[in-house]
MARLUMTI-968864 format. One line per field, with one value per residue: residue number from 1; residue in three letters; x, y, z of N, C-alpha, C in turn. Coordinates in steps of 0.1 Angstrom, whole numbers, plus 2048, in hexadecimal, padded with zeros to 3 digits. Each point is the difference from the previous one (the first is absolute). Example, Ala and Ser with C-alpha at 12.3 -4.5 7.8 and 13.67 -1.06 7.14 Angstrom:
# residues 2
n <- 1	2
res <- ALA	SER
n.u <- 884	7FC
n.v <- 7C7	80B
n.w <- 84E	7F9
ca.u <- 7F7	809
ca.v <- 80C	80B
ca.w <- 800	800
c.u <- 809	7F8
c.v <- 80C	80B
c.w <- 800	808
END
This chain:
# residues 98
n <- 1	2	3	4	5	6	7	8	9	10	11	12	13	14	15	16	17	18	19	20	21	22	23	24	25	26	27	28	29	30	31	32	33	34	35	36	37	38	39	40	41	42	43	44	45	46	47	48	49	50	51	52	53	54	55	56	57	58	59	60	61	62	63	64	65	66	67	68	69	70	71	72	73	74	75	76	77	78	79	80	81	82	83	84	85	86	87	88	89	90	91	92	93	94	95	96	97	98
res <- MET	PRO	SER	HIS	ARG	GLU	PRO	ALA	GLY	LYS	ALA	ARG	VAL	ALA	ARG	VAL	GLU	VAL	ASP	LEU	THR	ARG	CYS	ALA	GLY	TYR	GLY	TYR	CYS	VAL	ASP	ALA	ALA	PRO	GLU	VAL	PHE	ARG	MET	SER	GLU	THR	ALA	GLU	VAL	ALA	GLU	VAL	LEU	ARG	PRO	GLU	PRO	GLY	PRO	GLU	LEU	ALA	ASP	SER	VAL	ARG	GLU	ALA	ALA	ARG	VAL	CYS	PRO	ALA	ASN	ALA	VAL	PHE	LEU	PHE	LYS	ASP	GLY	PRO	ALA	GLU	PRO	GLY	PRO	ASP	SER	GLU	PRO	GLY	GLY	GLY	GLY	SER	THR	PRO	ALA	GLY
n.u <- 937	7F5	804	803	7F5	808	7FA	7FB	80E	7FE	800	80A	808	7FD	7F5	804	7F4	802	7F2	808	7F5	804	80D	7FF	80B	7F9	808	7F4	800	806	7F8	7F7	805	808	802	7F4	7FC	7FF	801	7FA	80C	7F7	7FA	7F5	808	7FC	80D	800	807	7F9	7FD	80C	7F7	7FC	7FF	80B	7FD	7FC	803	80C	801	7FC	807	809	7FC	7FF	80B	803	7FE	80A	803	80B	802	806	7FB	80A	7FC	7FD	806	7FA	805	7F7	7FB	7F9	7F5	809	805	803	7FE	80C	806	7F7	7FD	802	809	7FF	80B	803
n.v <- 1DB	7FA	7F8	7F6	7F7	7F7	7FF	7F5	7FD	80D	80B	807	7FB	80C	7FD	7FA	800	800	7FE	806	806	7FA	802	7F3	802	7FE	809	7FE	80C	7FC	7F6	808	809	7F7	803	800	7F5	803	7F7	809	803	80C	7FE	7FC	808	802	801	80B	7F6	7FF	80D	800	7F5	809	800	7FC	808	806	7F4	800	80C	7FE	7F4	807	80A	7F7	7FB	810	7F8	809	7FE	7FD	7F9	80C	800	808	807	80A	80B	808	800	808	7F4	802	808	803	7FE	7F3	7F6	7FB	7FA	7F6	7FF	7F8	807	7FF	803	7F6
n.w <- 507	804	809	7F8	803	802	7F4	804	7FF	803	805	801	808	803	809	80A	807	80D	800	80B	7FD	7F4	7FF	7FD	7F8	7F6	7FA	7FA	802	80C	801	7FC	809	803	7F4	802	806	80B	809	807	805	7FF	7F5	802	7F8	7F4	7FB	7FA	7F9	7F5	805	7F9	7FF	7F6	7F2	805	809	7F5	7F9	807	7FE	7F4	7FE	807	7F8	7F6	806	802	80C	804	7F4	802	7F4	7FE	7F3	7FD	7F6	807	802	808	80C	7FE	805	7F6	7FD	7F9	80B	7FD	809	7FF	7F8	802	80A	80A	803	80C	806	807
ca.u <- 7F8	7FE	803	7F6	802	807	7F8	807	804	800	80A	80B	7FF	80B	802	7FA	7FE	7F8	7F8	803	7F4	7F9	809	7FD	80B	7FE	80B	7FE	807	80E	800	7FE	80A	80A	809	7F8	7FA	805	7F8	807	805	7FB	7F1	7FA	7FC	808	807	804	80E	802	7F3	7FE	807	805	7F9	804	7F8	7F1	7F6	800	7FB	7F1	7FC	801	7F4	7F4	7FF	7FF	7F1	7FC	800	808	809	7FC	80A	7FD	806	807	7FA	805	801	7F4	7F4	7F5	7F4	802	808	7F9	809	807	7FA	7F6	7F3	806	80E	80B	808	802
ca.v <- 7F4	7F7	7F2	7F7	7F3	7F8	7F4	7F3	7FC	809	80C	7FF	803	80A	801	7F6	803	7F7	808	7FA	800	7F4	7F4	7F6	7F8	7F3	7FD	7FB	809	7FC	7F3	804	808	802	80B	80D	800	7F8	801	808	7FB	805	800	7F4	806	7FF	80B	801	802	806	807	801	7F3	7FD	7F7	7F2	7FA	804	7F6	7F9	809	7FE	7F5	804	807	7F7	7F6	805	800	80D	80C	80A	804	80A	802	80D	802	80D	80B	800	7F5	801	7FA	80A	7FB	7FA	7F4	7F5	7F5	7FC	7F4	800	802	804	7F9	806	7F6	802
ca.w <- 7FC	80C	800	7FB	802	7F5	7FB	7FF	7F3	7F5	801	808	80F	803	80E	809	80D	807	80B	80B	808	7FB	800	80B	802	7FA	7F9	7F2	7F9	801	7F7	7F1	7FA	80B	7FC	802	80D	80B	80D	809	80C	80C	801	7F6	7F4	7F4	7FD	7F3	7FE	7F4	7FC	7F2	7FD	7F3	7F7	801	80B	7FF	801	80E	809	7FF	808	80D	803	7FD	80A	80F	805	806	7F6	806	7F6	7F7	7F5	7F9	7F2	801	80A	80E	808	809	7FA	7FF	7FC	7F3	802	807	801	7F4	7F8	7F6	807	80D	7FE	809	807	80F
c.u <- 7FF	806	7F5	804	806	7F7	809	805	801	80B	80B	7FD	80A	804	7F7	800	7F9	7FA	801	7F3	7F8	807	7FD	80C	7FF	80D	800	808	80F	802	800	80C	80B	809	7FA	7FC	808	7F6	809	805	7FB	7F1	7FC	7FA	80A	806	804	810	803	7F3	7FF	807	805	7F8	803	7F8	7F1	7F7	800	7F9	7F0	7FB	800	7F3	7F4	7FF	7FC	7F1	7FC	7FE	809	80C	7FA	80A	7FC	807	808	7F9	806	7FF	7F3	7F4	7F5	7F3	802	809	7F9	80B	805	7F8	7F4	7F2	802	80E	80B	807	802	807
c.v <- 7F7	7F3	7F8	7F1	7F9	7F5	7F4	7FD	80A	80A	7FC	804	80A	801	7F6	805	7F4	809	7F8	7FF	7F5	7F3	7F8	7F7	7F1	7FD	7FB	80B	7FD	7F4	804	809	804	80B	80E	801	7F8	802	809	7F9	803	7FE	7F5	807	7FF	80E	800	803	809	807	802	7F5	7FE	7F6	7F2	7FA	803	7F4	7F9	80C	801	7F4	802	807	7F8	7F6	803	7FE	80C	80A	80C	805	809	800	80D	800	80C	808	7FF	7F3	7FE	7F9	80A	7F9	7F8	7F2	7F6	7F6	7FA	7F5	802	802	806	7F9	808	7F4	803	7F6
c.w <- 80C	7FC	7FB	804	7F5	7FD	7FF	7F2	7F5	801	809	80F	803	80F	808	80E	808	80B	80C	80A	7FB	801	80E	802	7FB	7F9	7F2	7F7	7FD	7F9	7F2	7FA	80B	7FD	804	80F	80B	80D	809	80C	80D	801	7F6	7F4	7F5	7FF	7F0	800	7F4	7FC	7F1	7F9	7F2	7F9	801	80B	801	803	80E	809	7FD	807	80E	804	7FF	80C	80E	803	807	7F7	805	7F7	7F6	7F4	7F9	7F3	802	80C	80D	809	809	7F8	802	7FB	7F1	802	807	802	7F3	7F7	7F7	806	80D	802	809	808	80E	807
END
């Protein structure tokens, strides 16, 4: 079964990814969910510290995806680590981090 985008405020977040081709290094995801994201020491991009954040961090991860101006944070309910045609940037409309 393919991965599906996580609707804002609904189901659990099983996996989090940052699309490094989109990430512009704003760091809003780090501000929203510092337990899950950090800024890279070698490049101006966000890194995922906890790719499977758990239900206690779901709200902050959704917020991180929502506030990303580059739409680089992807939230998945299940499935493989590859974003596919059924997956979109996290949160509620457009929501990636960077």
